[in-house]
C-alpha positions as CSV (number, residue, x, y, z in Angstrom):
1,X,191.0,174.8,-173.7
2,X,189.5,174.5,-170.1
3,X,187.3,171.6,-169.2
4,X,184.3,173.9,-168.9
5,X,182.6,174.7,-172.1
6,X,179.7,177.0,-173.0
7,X,179.4,176.4,-176.7
8,X,176.3,174.4,-176.9
9,X,175.3,170.9,-178.1
10,X,174.7,169.6,-181.6
11,X,172.3,166.7,-182.0
12,X,173.7,165.2,-185.2
13,X,171.4,163.5,-187.8
14,X,172.8,161.0,-190.3
15,X,169.5,160.4,-192.1
16,X,166.5,162.5,-193.3
17,X,164.2,160.4,-191.1
18,X,166.1,161.5,-188.0
19,X,166.0,165.1,-189.2
20,X,162.3,165.0,-189.8
21,X,161.7,163.3,-186.4
22,X,163.4,166.2,-184.6
23,X,160.4,168.4,-185.3
24,X,158.8,167.2,-182.0
25,X,162.0,168.2,-180.2
26,X,161.9,171.6,-181.8
27,X,158.3,172.0,-180.8
28,X,159.1,171.2,-177.2
29,X,162.1,173.6,-177.1
30,X,160.0,176.4,-178.6
31,X,157.2,175.8,-176.1
32,X,159.6,176.1,-173.2
33,X,161.5,179.1,-174.7
34,X,164.7,177.2,-175.0
35,X,167.0,178.7,-177.7
36,X,167.7,176.4,-180.6
37,X,168.8,176.4,-184.3
38,X,168.0,173.8,-186.9
39,X,171.2,173.2,-189.0
40,X,171.7,171.9,-192.4
41,X,174.9,170.1,-193.4
42,X,176.9,173.3,-193.8
43,X,175.5,174.6,-190.5
44,X,176.8,171.6,-188.7
45,X,180.3,172.1,-190.1
46,X,180.1,175.8,-189.2
47,X,179.4,174.9,-185.5
48,X,181.8,171.9,-185.5
49,X,184.5,172.5,-188.1
50,X,186.1,169.1,-187.5
51,X,183.0,167.5,-189.2
52,X,184.1,168.9,-192.5
53,X,186.1,165.7,-193.1
54,X,182.9,163.6,-192.8
55,X,180.3,166.1,-194.1
56,X,178.8,163.6,-196.5
57,X,177.8,161.3,-193.6
58,X,175.5,163.9,-192.1
59,X,172.3,165.6,-193.3
60,X,171.7,168.1,-190.5
61,X,171.5,168.8,-186.8
62,X,169.8,170.6,-184.0
63,X,171.9,173.1,-182.0
64,X,171.0,174.1,-178.4
65,X,173.5,176.9,-178.0
66,X,173.0,177.5,-174.2
67,X,174.1,173.9,-173.2
68,X,177.2,173.8,-171.1
69,X,179.8,171.0,-170.6
70,X,182.3,170.2,-167.9
71,X,184.1,167.6,-165.9
72,X,181.8,166.4,-163.2
73,X,184.7,164.8,-161.2
74,X,186.5,168.1,-161.0
75,X,183.3,170.0,-160.1
76,X,182.4,167.7,-157.3
77,X,185.9,167.7,-155.8
78,X,186.0,171.5,-155.9
79,X,182.5,171.7,-154.4
80,X,183.6,169.4,-151.6
81,X,186.6,171.7,-150.9
82,X,184.2,174.7,-150.6
83,X,181.9,172.7,-148.3
84,X,184.8,171.7,-146.0
85,X,185.8,175.4,-145.7
86,X,182.3,176.0,-144.1
87,X,182.7,173.1,-141.7
88,X,181.3,170.2,-143.5
89,X,182.8,166.8,-142.6
90,X,183.2,164.2,-145.2
91,X,183.7,160.5,-144.5
92,X,185.0,158.7,-147.5
93,X,185.5,154.9,-147.9
94,X,183.0,154.5,-145.0
95,X,180.3,151.8,-144.9
96,X,176.8,152.9,-143.8
97,X,175.6,149.9,-141.9
98,X,172.1,151.1,-140.9
99,X,170.0,153.9,-139.9
100,X,169.3,154.6,-136.2
101,X,165.5,154.8,-136.1
102,X,163.5,155.1,-132.9
103,X,159.7,155.6,-132.6
104,X,159.4,156.2,-136.3
105,X,162.0,159.0,-136.2
106,X,165.5,158.8,-137.6
107,X,168.1,159.5,-134.8
108,X,171.3,159.1,-136.8
109,X,173.4,156.8,-138.9
110,X,175.6,153.8,-137.9
111,X,178.7,153.3,-139.8
112,X,181.4,150.6,-139.5
113,X,183.3,152.9,-137.1
114,X,180.8,155.1,-135.2
115,X,177.3,156.3,-134.6
116,X,176.6,159.7,-136.0
117,X,173.6,161.5,-134.4
118,X,171.4,163.5,-136.7
119,X,168.0,165.3,-136.7
120,X,167.7,164.7,-140.5
121,X,169.3,162.2,-142.9
122,X,169.2,162.4,-146.7
123,X,169.6,159.0,-148.4
124,X,171.3,159.5,-151.7
125,X,172.7,156.1,-152.6
126,X,172.0,156.4,-156.4
127,X,171.0,153.0,-157.9
128,X,171.7,151.3,-154.6
129,X,169.0,153.3,-152.7
130,X,166.3,150.6,-153.0
131,X,168.6,147.9,-151.7
132,X,169.5,149.9,-148.6
133,X,166.0,151.2,-147.8
134,X,164.1,148.0,-148.4
135,X,164.7,146.9,-144.8
136,X,162.8,150.0,-143.6
137,X,159.7,149.2,-145.7
138,X,160.5,151.9,-148.3
139,X,160.0,150.7,-151.9
140,X,161.6,152.8,-154.6
141,X,161.1,152.5,-158.4
142,X,164.8,153.1,-159.0
143,X,166.7,150.6,-161.1
144,X,170.4,150.3,-162.1
145,X,170.9,151.1,-165.8
146,X,174.5,150.8,-166.9
147,X,176.2,153.3,-169.1
148,X,179.7,153.2,-170.6
149,X,182.3,155.8,-171.6
150,X,185.7,156.3,-173.2
151,X,188.1,159.1,-172.3
152,X,190.5,159.7,-175.2
153,X,193.6,161.9,-175.2
154,X,193.4,164.4,-178.2
155,X,196.3,164.0,-180.5
156,X,195.0,166.2,-183.4
157,X,192.9,169.2,-182.3
158,X,191.7,169.9,-185.8
159,X,189.9,166.5,-185.8
160,X,188.3,167.0,-182.4
161,X,184.9,168.5,-181.5
162,X,184.8,172.0,-180.0
163,X,182.0,171.2,-177.7
164,X,179.4,168.3,-177.6
165,X,178.0,166.3,-180.4
166,X,175.1,163.9,-179.9
167,X,175.3,161.1,-182.4
168,X,171.6,160.4,-182.9
169,X,172.2,157.1,-184.7
170,X,174.1,155.5,-181.8
171,X,172.6,157.6,-179.0
172,X,176.2,158.5,-177.9
173,X,177.5,161.9,-176.7
174,X,181.0,163.0,-177.8
175,X,182.2,165.9,-175.6
176,X,185.4,168.0,-175.6
177,X,186.9,168.3,-172.1
178,X,190.1,170.3,-172.5
179,X,192.7,168.0,-174.0
180,X,190.4,165.0,-173.8
181,X,187.3,163.7,-175.5
182,X,184.7,162.0,-173.4
183,X,182.5,159.5,-175.3
184,X,179.5,158.2,-173.4
185,X,176.2,156.4,-173.9
186,X,174.4,153.0,-173.8
187,X,171.6,151.9,-171.5
188,X,172.2,148.3,-170.4
189,X,170.0,146.5,-167.9
190,X,172.4,144.0,-166.3
191,X,171.8,144.4,-162.6
192,X,174.5,145.7,-160.2
193,X,177.5,144.8,-162.3
194,X,180.3,147.0,-163.5
195,X,182.0,144.6,-165.9
196,X,183.4,146.2,-169.1
197,X,181.9,144.6,-172.2
198,X,184.2,144.9,-175.2
199,X,181.3,145.0,-177.6
200,X,180.2,148.2,-175.9
201,X,183.6,149.7,-176.3
202,X,183.6,148.9,-180.0
203,X,180.4,150.8,-180.5
204,X,181.8,153.8,-178.7
205,X,185.0,153.7,-180.7
206,X,183.1,153.3,-183.9
207,X,180.8,156.3,-183.2
208,X,183.7,158.7,-182.3
209,X,186.1,157.6,-185.0
210,X,183.5,157.6,-187.7
211,X,182.9,161.3,-187.0
212,X,186.3,162.4,-185.6
213,X,189.0,160.0,-186.9
214,X,191.8,159.5,-184.5
215,X,193.8,157.1,-182.3
216,X,191.7,155.5,-179.5
217,X,194.2,152.9,-178.4
218,X,195.0,155.0,-175.3
219,X,191.4,155.5,-174.3
220,X,190.2,154.8,-170.7
221,X,187.2,152.5,-170.7
222,X,184.7,153.0,-167.8
223,X,181.2,151.9,-166.8
224,X,178.7,153.2,-164.2
225,X,175.2,152.6,-163.0
226,X,172.6,155.2,-163.5
227,X,169.7,155.3,-161.0
228,X,166.7,155.3,-163.4
229,X,163.0,155.6,-162.7
230,X,160.4,154.4,-165.2
231,X,159.4,157.9,-166.2
232,X,162.7,159.7,-165.6
233,X,161.4,161.7,-162.6
234,X,163.8,161.6,-159.6
235,X,162.6,160.7,-156.2
236,X,163.1,163.7,-153.9
237,X,161.3,164.3,-150.7
238,X,160.3,163.0,-147.2
239,X,159.6,159.4,-146.3
240,X,157.3,157.7,-143.7
241,X,160.2,157.8,-141.3
242,X,160.4,161.2,-139.7
243,X,163.6,163.1,-140.6
244,X,164.5,160.7,-143.4
245,X,164.6,162.3,-146.9
246,X,165.4,160.8,-150.3
247,X,167.4,162.3,-153.2
248,X,167.8,159.7,-155.9
249,X,166.7,158.4,-159.3
250,X,168.1,161.1,-161.5
251,X,169.1,158.8,-164.3
252,X,171.4,160.3,-166.9
253,X,170.8,163.8,-165.5
254,X,172.4,163.6,-162.0
255,X,174.8,166.4,-162.5
256,X,172.4,168.5,-164.5
257,X,169.8,168.4,-161.7
258,X,172.2,168.2,-158.7
259,X,172.2,171.7,-157.5
260,X,168.4,172.2,-158.0
261,X,167.7,168.9,-156.2
262,X,170.0,170.0,-153.3
263,X,168.1,173.3,-153.1
264,X,164.8,171.4,-152.9
265,X,166.1,169.1,-150.1
266,X,167.6,172.1,-148.3
267,X,164.2,173.8,-148.3
268,X,162.3,170.6,-147.2
269,X,164.7,169.8,-144.3
270,X,164.6,173.5,-143.2
271,X,160.8,173.4,-143.2
272,X,160.4,175.7,-146.2
273,X,158.1,175.0,-149.1
274,X,160.0,174.7,-152.4
275,X,159.1,177.5,-154.7
276,X,158.3,177.7,-158.4
277,X,162.0,178.0,-159.1
278,X,162.3,174.3,-158.5
279,X,159.7,173.3,-161.1
280,X,160.7,171.9,-164.5
281,X,158.4,171.7,-167.5
282,X,155.5,172.9,-165.3
283,X,155.8,169.8,-163.0
284,X,157.2,169.8,-159.5
285,X,160.6,168.2,-159.2
286,X,159.6,166.7,-155.9
287,X,157.5,163.6,-155.5
288,X,156.7,161.4,-152.5
289,X,158.2,157.9,-152.7
290,X,156.2,154.8,-152.6
291,X,155.5,153.7,-149.0
């Protein structure tokens, strides 16, 4: 099975209360014309046959059949390769020391090795964006919120999910990526730290093995910092410094919104007004950062 999947996502409910509470999600999906299906216990097993072994632990689910899954690492590397073919130059393992700003206009970027002249600069430092931009008087409502994941080799395909299962009880996503399972979740406010807390690992292990019993001893444990804003809206747009743009604060939806955000930035840098195709939920994706 390839890493890319187009078999949808099942939000799995272990209690009747969770199933009842999903009514507001159903209402929102219906209002936006997003396909969905409310599942009973048998419906969940139909969509994810491996759940047959634990069917008594679930009461129902909410299927969004158009959801897609994939490996973000492979996607971004392939995209970088395509970009290089068009002449894009990437500088990896390079420290950006400062912006070159003159007369309220950005003139380039200074790294540890060179000065790179530029008419426009996009700051996309994720959760580190506020730290870097503070010196330029730009205050951003972006905060690091740590998430954790396990990547587990599949040893028994009949006990593995076909696509993605969202465990509503633990707020954890269990996703099939080819011959691996990616288990991710948590929202920990602990500053700019990437330490791996074993208590978090145990929660991830419990969620996945409770639904899909298997060996997790060879799992890879990882953590990363999500750039979160208070209301979940990313910060995309120009700043008070001419030629300096922001693209940050996407939270848990960085990959989901990446290509749309890039199109918005492309339009703005090019002097075009982003059209309605860039709007989500009736609200513009762009917003002007705090000055």
